[in-house]
PARORO-853323 format. One record per residue (C-alpha): y, z, x; residue in three letters; residue number from 1. Coordinates in Angstrom, 2 decimals, padded with zeros to 5 digits. Layout:
site py->Y; pz->Z; px->X; res->ALA; n->NUM $
...
END
This chain:
site py->-009.43; pz->012.66; px->001.68; res->UNK; n->1 $
site py->-007.76; pz->009.66; px->002.79; res->UNK; n->2 $
site py->-006.11; pz->009.68; px->006.23; res->UNK; n->3 $
site py->-002.40; pz->010.65; px->006.65; res->UNK; n->4 $
site py->000.34; pz->010.05; px->008.69; res->UNK; n->5 $
site py->003.91; pz->011.63; px->008.06; res->UNK; n->6 $
site py->005.33; pz->013.52; px->005.02; res->UNK; n->7 $
site py->007.36; pz->011.44; px->002.23; res->UNK; n->8 $
site py->010.78; pz->010.82; px->003.05; res->UNK; n->9 $
site py->010.40; pz->011.35; px->007.02; res->UNK; n->10 $
site py->009.62; pz->007.55; px->007.46; res->UNK; n->11 $
site py->010.61; pz->006.42; px->011.03; res->UNK; n->12 $
site py->010.14; pz->003.79; px->013.52; res->UNK; n->13 $
site py->006.89; pz->005.42; px->014.54; res->UNK; n->14 $
site py->005.04; pz->004.85; px->011.11; res->UNK; n->15 $
site py->006.44; pz->001.38; px->011.03; res->UNK; n->16 $
site py->004.85; pz->000.69; px->014.63; res->UNK; n->17 $
site py->001.63; pz->002.83; px->013.76; res->UNK; n->18 $
site py->001.15; pz->000.82; px->010.56; res->UNK; n->19 $
site py->001.80; pz->-002.84; px->012.22; res->UNK; n->20 $
site py->-000.52; pz->-001.95; px->014.98; res->UNK; n->21 $
site py->-003.47; pz->-000.65; px->012.51; res->UNK; n->22 $
site py->-002.84; pz->-003.42; px->010.78; res->UNK; n->23 $
site py->-002.96; pz->-006.24; px->013.18; res->UNK; n->24 $
site py->-006.33; pz->-004.69; px->014.47; res->UNK; n->25 $
site py->-007.99; pz->-004.53; px->010.62; res->UNK; n->26 $
site py->-006.74; pz->-007.89; px->010.27; res->UNK; n->27 $
site py->-008.26; pz->-009.40; px->013.41; res->UNK; n->28 $
site py->-011.46; pz->-007.59; px->012.79; res->UNK; n->29 $
site py->-011.39; pz->-008.95; px->008.99; res->UNK; n->30 $
site py->-010.85; pz->-012.52; px->010.29; res->UNK; n->31 $
site py->-013.65; pz->-012.01; px->012.50; res->UNK; n->32 $
site py->-016.16; pz->-010.40; px->010.45; res->UNK; n->33 $
site py->-014.93; pz->-012.58; px->007.16; res->UNK; n->34 $
site py->-013.91; pz->-009.71; px->005.41; res->UNK; n->35 $
site py->-010.89; pz->-008.55; px->003.37; res->UNK; n->36 $
site py->-008.07; pz->-006.19; px->004.06; res->UNK; n->37 $
site py->-005.32; pz->-004.99; px->001.50; res->UNK; n->38 $
site py->-001.94; pz->-003.09; px->001.97; res->UNK; n->39 $
site py->-001.07; pz->-001.74; px->-001.05; res->UNK; n->40 $
site py->002.62; pz->-000.14; px->-001.22; res->UNK; n->41 $
site py->004.00; pz->002.64; px->-003.83; res->UNK; n->42 $
site py->007.42; pz->003.58; px->-004.44; res->UNK; n->43 $
site py->008.49; pz->006.07; px->-007.27; res->UNK; n->44 $
site py->011.74; pz->005.14; px->-008.94; res->UNK; n->45 $
site py->012.62; pz->008.95; px->-009.16; res->UNK; n->46 $
site py->013.67; pz->010.70; px->-006.17; res->UNK; n->47 $
site py->012.22; pz->014.01; px->-004.87; res->UNK; n->48 $
site py->008.40; pz->012.84; px->-006.14; res->UNK; n->49 $
site py->005.62; pz->013.58; px->-003.63; res->UNK; n->50 $
site py->003.66; pz->010.65; px->-004.57; res->UNK; n->51 $
site py->001.43; pz->011.18; px->-001.43; res->UNK; n->52 $
site py->000.16; pz->014.61; px->-002.84; res->UNK; n->53 $
site py->-000.56; pz->012.81; px->-006.43; res->UNK; n->54 $
site py->-002.34; pz->009.60; px->-004.42; res->UNK; n->55 $
site py->-004.29; pz->011.81; px->-002.04; res->UNK; n->56 $
site py->-007.12; pz->012.85; px->-004.17; res->UNK; n->57 $
site py->-007.70; pz->009.37; px->-005.68; res->UNK; n->58 $
site py->-007.97; pz->007.57; px->-002.21; res->UNK; n->59 $
site py->-011.17; pz->006.86; px->-000.07; res->UNK; n->60 $
site py->-012.03; pz->008.35; px->003.33; res->UNK; n->61 $
site py->-011.41; pz->004.62; px->004.98; res->UNK; n->62 $
site py->-007.84; pz->004.30; px->003.37; res->UNK; n->63 $
site py->-005.12; pz->005.42; px->005.56; res->UNK; n->64 $
site py->-001.51; pz->006.65; px->004.24; res->UNK; n->65 $
site py->001.62; pz->005.67; px->006.27; res->UNK; n->66 $
site py->005.03; pz->007.04; px->005.36; res->UNK; n->67 $
site py->007.51; pz->004.32; px->005.75; res->UNK; n->68 $
site py->011.61; pz->004.18; px->004.54; res->UNK; n->69 $
site py->011.10; pz->002.57; px->001.29; res->UNK; n->70 $
site py->007.80; pz->004.21; px->000.20; res->UNK; n->71 $
site py->004.07; pz->004.63; px->001.19; res->UNK; n->72 $
site py->001.96; pz->002.08; px->002.68; res->UNK; n->73 $
site py->-001.90; pz->002.61; px->001.93; res->UNK; n->74 $
site py->-004.11; pz->000.46; px->004.63; res->UNK; n->75 $
site py->-007.41; pz->-000.34; px->002.73; res->UNK; n->76 $
site py->-010.00; pz->-002.20; px->004.89; res->UNK; n->77 $
site py->-012.78; pz->-003.99; px->003.44; res->UNK; n->78 $
site py->-010.58; pz->-004.35; px->000.13; res->UNK; n->79 $
site py->-010.09; pz->-007.35; px->-001.54; res->UNK; n->80 $
site py->-007.00; pz->-008.23; px->-004.04; res->UNK; n->81 $
site py->-008.89; pz->-007.84; px->-006.88; res->UNK; n->82 $
site py->-010.28; pz->-004.29; px->-005.49; res->UNK; n->83 $
site py->-006.88; pz->-003.17; px->-004.18; res->UNK; n->84 $
site py->-005.76; pz->-003.93; px->-008.12; res->UNK; n->85 $
site py->-008.27; pz->-001.56; px->-009.13; res->UNK; n->86 $
site py->-007.18; pz->001.03; px->-006.97; res->UNK; n->87 $
site py->-003.66; pz->000.55; px->-007.74; res->UNK; n->88 $
site py->-004.83; pz->001.02; px->-011.69; res->UNK; n->89 $
site py->-006.78; pz->004.15; px->-010.55; res->UNK; n->90 $
site py->-003.75; pz->005.31; px->-009.26; res->UNK; n->91 $
site py->-001.55; pz->004.84; px->-012.29; res->UNK; n->92 $
site py->-004.51; pz->006.48; px->-014.31; res->UNK; n->93 $
site py->-004.33; pz->009.49; px->-012.10; res->UNK; n->94 $
site py->-000.43; pz->009.76; px->-012.47; res->UNK; n->95 $
site py->-000.86; pz->009.58; px->-015.89; res->UNK; n->96 $
site py->001.94; pz->008.07; px->-016.59; res->UNK; n->97 $
site py->003.80; pz->011.19; px->-015.73; res->UNK; n->98 $
site py->006.02; pz->009.32; px->-013.10; res->UNK; n->99 $
site py->007.31; pz->005.38; px->-012.54; res->UNK; n->100 $
site py->005.60; pz->004.29; px->-009.53; res->UNK; n->101 $
site py->006.17; pz->000.59; px->-008.26; res->UNK; n->102 $
site py->003.43; pz->-001.09; px->-006.64; res->UNK; n->103 $
site py->003.02; pz->-004.21; px->-004.39; res->UNK; n->104 $
site py->-000.11; pz->-005.53; px->-002.83; res->UNK; n->105 $
site py->-000.92; pz->-008.29; px->000.12; res->UNK; n->106 $
site py->-004.34; pz->-009.21; px->000.98; res->UNK; n->107 $
site py->-005.62; pz->-010.92; px->004.07; res->UNK; n->108 $
site py->-007.00; pz->-013.64; px->003.72; res->UNK; n->109 $
site py->-006.21; pz->-014.18; px->000.19; res->UNK; n->110 $
site py->-002.30; pz->-014.13; px->001.32; res->UNK; n->111 $
site py->-000.72; pz->-016.66; px->003.39; res->UNK; n->112 $
site py->-001.60; pz->-015.87; px->006.85; res->UNK; n->113 $
site py->002.05; pz->-017.26; px->008.14; res->UNK; n->114 $
site py->003.43; pz->-014.29; px->006.86; res->UNK; n->115 $
site py->003.04; pz->-010.60; px->008.16; res->UNK; n->116 $
site py->000.96; pz->-008.59; px->005.68; res->UNK; n->117 $
site py->003.41; pz->-005.72; px->006.03; res->UNK; n->118 $
site py->006.46; pz->-007.67; px->005.37; res->UNK; n->119 $
site py->004.88; pz->-009.61; px->002.33; res->UNK; n->120 $
site py->004.13; pz->-006.17; px->000.71; res->UNK; n->121 $
site py->007.41; pz->-004.93; px->001.56; res->UNK; n->122 $
site py->009.10; pz->-008.37; px->-000.26; res->UNK; n->123 $
site py->006.83; pz->-007.96; px->-003.21; res->UNK; n->124 $
site py->007.80; pz->-004.11; px->-003.40; res->UNK; n->125 $
site py->011.43; pz->-004.99; px->-003.62; res->UNK; n->126 $
site py->010.50; pz->-007.17; px->-006.23; res->UNK; n->127 $
site py->008.49; pz->-004.59; px->-008.18; res->UNK; n->128 $
site py->011.63; pz->-002.10; px->-007.89; res->UNK; n->129 $
site py->013.33; pz->-004.35; px->-010.38; res->UNK; n->130 $
site py->010.63; pz->-004.82; px->-012.72; res->UNK; n->131 $
site py->009.26; pz->-002.84; px->-015.45; res->UNK; n->132 $
site py->007.48; pz->000.65; px->-015.65; res->UNK; n->133 $
site py->004.42; pz->000.82; px->-013.18; res->UNK; n->134 $
site py->004.99; pz->-002.97; px->-012.21; res->UNK; n->135 $
site py->002.70; pz->-004.36; px->-009.81; res->UNK; n->136 $
site py->003.65; pz->-007.61; px->-007.62; res->UNK; n->137 $
site py->000.83; pz->-009.33; px->-005.86; res->UNK; n->138 $
site py->-000.49; pz->-013.01; px->-005.25; res->UNK; n->139 $
site py->-000.53; pz->-015.18; px->-008.25; res->UNK; n->140 $
END
């Protein structure tokens, strides 16, 4: 079971700060030791859906879930863009298309380092929300 922080629908500034701090730490490690770190953001299009409970069973031990106002953020250390996309496919399959989830992926060092991964993931999530059922927005 992945590490969990907060409850869905109760995103607050503390969660944002915790995620930013943890992400900065993981990004520094990734830069130093030349590995990847990804952030996957997830948002349901329906209200009242417990996404965290659905996804928790399909996450790795090292993944951390953060509850933000716009959805869930999953911090995935040692995860390339391709592997993060595979995880999203796993999340979709696990939900068996019962609910419409929208996803975004940002990965270091694949994405431009000039913009924070979190802000990039947030921008992409907003774009995904205007897309089709199960939309995923990432690099490329």
